[in-house]
C-alpha positions in Angstrom: -37.5 -0.6 -19.9 -35.8 1.9 -18.1 -35.2 1.7 -14.3 -35.9 4.8 -12.4 -34.2 5.4 -9.3 -36.3 5.9 -6.3 -33.6 7.7 -4.3 -34.1 10.8 -6.1 -30.8 13.1 -7.2 -27.6 12.8 -5.3 -26.1 15.7 -3.2 -22.8 17.0 -4.4 -21.0 15.3 -1.6 -22.6 11.8 -2.4 -21.5 12.5 -6.2 -17.6 13.4 -4.9 -17.7 9.7 -3.5 -18.2 8.4 -6.5 -15.5 9.5 -8.4 -12.7 7.6 -8.9 -9.5 8.1 -6.5 -6.8 7.7 -9.3 -4.1 8.4 -6.1 -5.7 5.5 -3.9 -3.3 3.2 -2.9 -5.1 0.0 -2.2 -4.9 -2.6 -5.3 -8.1 -2.3 -7.6 -9.1 -6.4 -8.8 -7.5 -5.7 -11.9 -4.0 -4.6 -10.4 -3.6 -7.8 -8.4 -3.8 -9.6 -11.4 -1.4 -7.2 -13.5 1.0 -8.9 -16.2 3.4 -5.6 -15.6 4.6 -7.2 -12.6 8.3 -7.7 -12.4 9.6 -11.5 -12.4 12.9 -11.3 -11.2 14.8 -9.4 -8.7 16.2 -7.9 -11.6 13.6 -6.5 -13.1 12.4 -5.4 -9.7 13.2 -1.2 -9.5 14.3 0.2 -6.3 14.6 -0.7 -2.9 18.0 -1.5 -3.3 19.1 -2.7 0.1 16.4 -5.0 0.6 16.9 -6.5 -3.3 20.7 -7.1 -2.2 19.9 -8.5 1.1 17.4 -10.9 -0.3 19.6 -11.5 -2.8 21.7 -13.1 -0.5 19.2 -14.9 1.6 18.0 -16.7 -1.5 21.4 -17.4 -2.9 22.6 -18.9 0.3 19.3 -21.0 0.8 19.2 -22.0 -2.9 23.4 -23.5 -2.1 21.8 -24.9 1.3 19.0 -26.9 -0.8 17.1 -25.3 2.1 13.6 -23.3 2.4 14.1 -19.5 2.9 13.6 -18.4 6.3 10.3 -16.4 6.5 9.7 -13.0 5.6 7.4 -9.8 7.3 7.4 -6.9 4.8 5.9 -4.0 6.3 5.2 -0.3 5.0 2.6 1.9 2.9 0.1 -0.3 0.4 1.0 -0.5 -3.1 5.0 -0.6 -2.7 5.8 -4.0 -3.9 4.9 -6.3 -1.2 3.2 -8.8 -3.5 5.2 -8.2 -6.3 8.6 -9.2 -3.6 6.3 -13.1 -2.7 6.2 -13.6 -6.5 9.6 -12.9 -7.3 10.9 -14.8 -4.1 8.8 -18.1 -5.8 10.0 -17.6 -9.0 13.5 -17.3 -7.7 13.2 -20.1 -5.2 11.1 -22.4 -7.9 8.4 -23.4 -5.7 4.8 -21.5 -6.2 2.9 -18.6 -4.7 -0.1 -19.0 -2.7 -1.6 -15.4 -2.2 -4.3 -15.1 1.0 -5.5 -12.4 2.9 -5.8 -12.4 7.0 -9.7 -11.3 6.8 -10.1 -14.6 4.7 -8.8 -16.7 7.2 -11.3 -16.5 9.9 -11.8 -19.9 10.9 -8.5 -22.5 11.9 -9.7 -24.8 8.7 -9.1 -22.3 6.7 -5.4 -21.8 7.3 -5.2 -25.5 8.0 -6.1 -26.2 4.8 -3.5 -23.8 2.7 -1.1 -25.0 4.8 -1.7 -28.8 4.1 -1.5 -28.4 0.3 1.6 -26.2 -0.1 5.0 -28.4 -1.1 8.2 -28.1 -0.6 9.8 -24.6 -1.3 6.0 -23.1 -1.9 5.3 -19.6 -0.4 2.6 -18.5 1.3 1.6 -15.2 1.0 -0.6 -13.4 3.6 -1.7 -9.6 3.3 -2.8 -7.8 6.5 -1.3 -10.0 8.5 -2.1 -7.9 11.3 -5.4 -8.7 11.0 -4.9 -12.6 11.8 -7.7 -13.8 14.4 -5.9 -14.6 17.3 -7.1 -18.5 17.1 -5.8 -18.7 13.2 -2.8 -16.7 14.5 -1.7 -19.3 17.1 -1.7 -22.3 14.3 0.9 -20.9 12.3 3.2 -21.1 15.2 4.1 -24.8 15.3 3.6 -24.6 11.0 6.6 -22.0 11.1 8.6 -23.1 13.6 8.7 -26.9 13.4 6.5 -27.3 9.6 3.7 -28.9 12.1 -0.1 -28.8 12.0 -1.3 -29.0 15.5 -5.1 -29.9 15.4 -7.2 -30.3 18.4 -9.7 -32.8 18.3 -12.7 -33.0 20.5 -13.9 -30.7 23.3 -13.3 -30.1 27.0 -11.6 -32.9 29.4 -11.3 -35.0 26.4 -10.4 -33.0 23.7 -6.8 -34.6 22.4 -4.3 -32.9 20.0 -3.1 -34.4 16.7 0.2 -32.8 15.2 0.4 -33.4 11.1 3.8 -33.2 9.4 3.9 -30.4 6.9 6.4 -29.4 3.9 8.4 -27.0 4.9 7.5 -24.0 3.5 8.3 -20.3 3.6 5.8 -17.8 4.9 6.0 -14.1 3.6 3.8 -11.6 5.5 3.0 -8.2 4.9 1.6 -5.5 6.5 1.0 -1.3 7.1 0.8 -1.7 10.6 3.9 -3.5 12.3 3.0 -2.7 15.6 -0.4 -4.7 15.0 1.7 -8.1 14.9 1.3 -10.2 18.3 5.6 -10.4 19.6 5.4 -14.3 19.3 4.0 -14.0 15.7 6.8 -11.6 14.8 9.7 -13.0 16.5 8.6 -16.2 14.1 9.8 -14.1 11.0 13.9 -14.4 10.1 13.8 -11.5 7.8 12.2 -8.4 8.1 12.4 -5.2 6.1 10.7 -2.2 6.2 9.9 -0.8 2.3 10.3 2.4 1.7 8.8 5.2 -0.5 10.4 5.5 -4.0 12.0 8.7 -5.6 10.6 10.4 -8.2 13.7 9.0 -10.2 13.1 5.6 -9.5 8.9 6.1 -10.4 10.3 7.3 -13.8 12.1 4.3 -14.5 9.3 2.3 -13.4 6.9 4.4 -15.5 9.1 3.6 -18.9 9.3 0.1 -18.2 5.4 0.1 -17.9 5.2 2.1 -20.9 7.4 -0.8 -22.7 5.2 -3.4 -21.3 1.8 -1.5 -22.4 3.4 -0.5 -26.0 3.0 3.0 -25.0 4.8 6.2 -26.7 6.4 7.7 -23.6 9.0 9.8 -23.7 11.3 10.3 -20.4 9.8 13.6 -19.8 6.5 12.3 -19.9 7.6 9.8 -17.5 9.0 12.3 -15.3 5.8 14.1 -15.2 3.8 11.1 -13.9 6.2 10.1 -11.2 6.3 13.1 -9.5 2.7 13.1 -9.1 2.5 9.2 -7.9 2.9 9.8 -4.6 6.2 7.7 -3.8 4.2 4.7 -5.0 4.4 2.1 -8.0 1.1 1.4 -7.9 -0.2 4.4 -8.4 2.2 5.5 -11.1 1.2 2.5 -13.4 -2.2 3.7 -12.7 -1.6 7.7 -13.8 -0.1 6.0 -17.1 -2.6 4.3 -17.7 -5.0 7.3 -17.5 -2.8 9.2 -19.1 -2.5 6.3 -22.1 -5.9 6.4 -22.5 -5.6 10.8 -22.9 -2.3 10.5 -25.4 -4.3 8.0 -27.7 -7.6 10.6 -28.1 -6.0 13.9 -27.8 -2.5 13.6 -28.6 -1.9 11.5 -31.2 -0.4 8.2 -28.9 2.6 10.2 -27.9 3.2 10.9 -24.1 5.1 14.0 -23.7 5.6 16.3 -20.4 3.5 18.4 -21.8 0.9 16.1 -22.4 1.3 14.5 -18.9 0.5 17.2 -17.5 -2.5 18.4 -19.4 -4.0 14.7 -18.8 -3.0 14.7 -15.0 -4.6 17.9 -14.4 -7.7 16.8 -16.3 -8.0 14.2 -13.7 -7.6 16.9 -10.9 -4.3 15.7 -9.8 -2.0 18.6 -9.0 2.1 18.6 -9.2 2.2 17.2 -5.7 -0.1 14.3 -6.1 -2.9 16.0 -4.3 -6.3 15.1 -5.6 -9.7 16.4 -4.5 -9.9 14.7 -1.3 -6.3 15.8 0.2 -7.3 19.4 -1.1 -10.7 19.1 0.8 -9.0 18.2 4.1 -6.8 20.9 3.9 -9.1 23.7 2.7 -11.2 22.5 5.2 -9.2 23.1 8.0 -7.9 26.7 7.0 -11.2 27.9 6.2 -13.0 26.5 9.2 -10.4 26.5 11.5 -7.6 28.5 10.7 -5.1 25.7 9.6 -5.4 24.4 13.5 -5.3 22.6 15.4 -7.9 20.2 14.8 -9.2 16.9 16.2 -9.1 13.9 13.9 -13.2 13.1 14.7 -13.6 17.1 14.2 -12.0 16.8 10.5 -14.1 13.4 9.8 -17.1 15.3 10.6 -16.4 18.3 8.7 -15.5 16.4 5.5 -17.7 13.6 5.7 -15.2 11.6 5.8 -14.5 8.6 8.2 -12.0 9.2 10.5 -10.4 6.1 10.4 -9.9 6.1 6.6 -8.7 10.2 7.2 -5.5 8.7 9.4 -5.0 5.1 7.6 -5.5 6.6 4.1 -5.0 10.3 3.6 -3.2 11.5 6.1 0.4 9.6 6.1 1.2 11.6 2.4 0.3 14.4 3.7 2.8 13.8 7.1 5.1 12.4 4.8 5.3 15.8 2.0 5.2 18.5 5.6 1.8 19.6 4.4 0.4 18.8 7.5 1.8 18.2 11.4 0.5 16.5 14.6 0.3 18.2 17.9 -0.6 17.1 21.2 -3.8 19.8 20.3 -4.6 18.6 17.2 -3.6 18.5 13.1 -2.2 21.6 12.1 -1.9 22.4 8.2 1.9 23.6 7.7 2.9 26.5 5.8 4.1 24.5 2.8 0.6 23.4 2.3 -0.8 27.2 2.3 1.6 28.3 -0.2 0.6 25.1 -2.1 -3.0 25.8 -2.1 -2.4 29.8 -2.8 -3.5 30.8 0.9 -2.2 33.4 2.8 0.1 32.1 5.2 -1.6 32.8 9.5 1.8 33.9 10.2 0.6 34.2 13.9 0.1 30.6 14.0 3.2 29.8 13.1 5.4 32.6 14.6 4.9 31.5 18.4 6.5 27.7 17.8 2.9 25.9 18.7 4.0 23.1 16.3 6.6 21.3 17.8 8.3 19.0 15.9 7.9 14.8 16.0 5.2 15.0 18.0 2.0 13.1 17.8 -2.0 12.5 19.0 
């Protein structure tokens, strides 16, 4: 029996929202369980300084037969924070239990995880800046003294019972380190910032993934994908999978530079890694507001996108590549973006020096 929707035909805007965003930095369900993750520090490409520091800390902890200090990784999504937690567990010979702060709403949620940990295990908490205060406070004694303090009863009759925990390592990950409270942040012994990857590093990652996926790809094809990956390994691997599909159907399974370019053009990812949402934001600002300044709420209303999503998901990359600037009066499209999108540059906007560098709203 056919099922007919009662909602009628969707609008072009609604259809756009249903389109897959290949350059989305958040992991899909399948990517969270991906077998292409590196298994040890030697396999992990990029973040050279961080790798060296981690290697020293791991070797020192193992030589002392001690657990590793608690670690905090911060930086944009998709840069390998979860992979690093899994690698640390492997290197230290323990298990890694993965959760996220939104899943730890009640004290018993975090308590159950803590008491299940064995000596040397890793507890990885993603989005740790979103921990509820009551859950966060339980971590204080757990991180500092390997002790779980449980309050029994209420009011004047309440009493605290302490339960010893096996020594463990907490690995926290966040995209907003400023969202962590000082008491929690100060309990991490090692705090590391993950940077965006270079095109060369991403090219190596794509080639490595190609070997694992048994995909025929040459260096030119890998670099073409890397150039459009927005400095993010997760995006690079996702684009590789889509290009692999295209190559198997259109090019006999071989990914060269020209095949990769043709595939990504078809999938609406341009040479700078911009997709249709990025271009919609920029073109709307150019065509409706002469490039700005424009307030965030206005951009959200005109593009029918959520303001918080624009600020947290779309805007960081546009700022990173110099296509957007923040000023005291709002967001402004830069000459680089005009040139990339083939618009005539609004010289009167930029000649007056109204875009001060390193300013924010």
